[in-house]
C-alpha positions, 0 to 999 in steps of 0.5 A: 437705585431701584432700576439697578436693583432689578438687574439680574445677578449672573454667577459664573462657576469655573470648573477646575479639571486636574489630572491631564484633561478629558482622559486623565493620567491613567494611560501614562501608568499603563504605558509605563507598565508596557514599556517596563514589560517590554524592557524586561522581555528584551532583557530576557531574550538578550540573556538567553542568547548570551548565556552558555548551555551550562549557565542555562542549566544552572539557572534552571536548577536554581529555579527547580523545586527542592526535594524535601524527602526521598520517601515513597510513602504518603500523599498530598505532599509536594511529591503527591505520593510518588517517588523521586526519579533516578536523576534526583532533584531534576527529575520530572516528577510524576511524569517520569513515573508515568513514562516508565510505567506506560506501555508502548503505544500501539502506533509506535508498535505498528510503526515498528512493524511497518518499518520491518515489513517495508525493509523486508519487502525492499530486500525481497524486491532487490533479490527478485531483481537480482535473480531476474538479472541472472536469468536474463544473463542466462538467456543472453548466453544461451542465445549467444551460443546458438548464434555461434553454432549457426555462424561457424560452419564447423559447428552448424552441423553439430547444433542438433547435438547441443541442448540448452535450457534453464532449470531450477538449478541454472542454465543447463547445456547438454552435449548429447549423442545421436545415432551414428554421431557419438561424442565418445567412442564406445566404452572410452573416456576420451572425447572425440574431435566433435565433442572437443569442438563443442566443449570449446564453444561452450567454454567461451560462453561459460567465461562470459558469466561468473557462475560456478559450474557442475559437470555430470556424465551420463550413459544409456542402458544396454539394448537389453535394458541392463545396467552395469557397474562399469557405467559409473566409472565410465560416466565419471571419467567422461565428465572429468575429461570434459572438465579438462577440456573446459579448463584448457579453453580458459575456464578457471578451475575454482569455478568447477563446483562438482564433477560427477558420474551418474551412469544411466540413473538419470536418463534424458528420455525415461520412456526409452533409456536405451536411446543414444540421446541418454548418453550425454555430458551435462554442464550447468551454470548454477544459480547463485543466491543473490547477494545484496550490494555492500552499500544497501541499507534497510 
């Protein structure tokens, strides 16, 4: 009995764990919250996709804060001292007031100015391009006329009596007299055969371009340097005779902008107004103000 009394007594304690083991059951609650939130999120996405714009505005109006008072005085309330916007309950509150009172930003002003400057620059560039195109057309027409004078034997000898240049007004073609080679009989209005041949050649060039034309007649001063009143009707008559020949050669009458007699008021050689070269017919194809194409947008 004593031996049995000396044996050690072992006490085994069993610890009971409740709630799902080492981690417990808290994760289940978190997972349930997550699943609920995701379900609510997808439900919201579904509702947004299935509702019409009118229904969305109705829902927004339902959750919008109701206006309490339309007074514009006081502070610290719902409106914080600001007035309701013109659109009533759906107004953006103080933000709409700020938007109405805030000046236009410098960036917006500069952007507007830049747009206008760019549009103006584009229009100017287009007009310059059209003007250059017209100038190139004048140069081509002048070269064509010179070539025609060289190719035709009956015109080659008359080439020295034809002056072609570009002026601020346009392409100027002048039929000038030379000593012993006049375009008109002295004191007469009707041109001679030489002048008629040149005018018909000029008409072929004029018909290649759409520009309007002016025709002016010029006389020279007398050997004594005197100017007579008869020079005015004489120069005007010669200019009109040139117009008739041009029109008979196919130049449309609507293109004739002006026919004038300038007598000897505008000599080709101012240093010597008595020279034969001052007697001439000047035909100018006028420069037209470039017109922008109808489909051009700024």
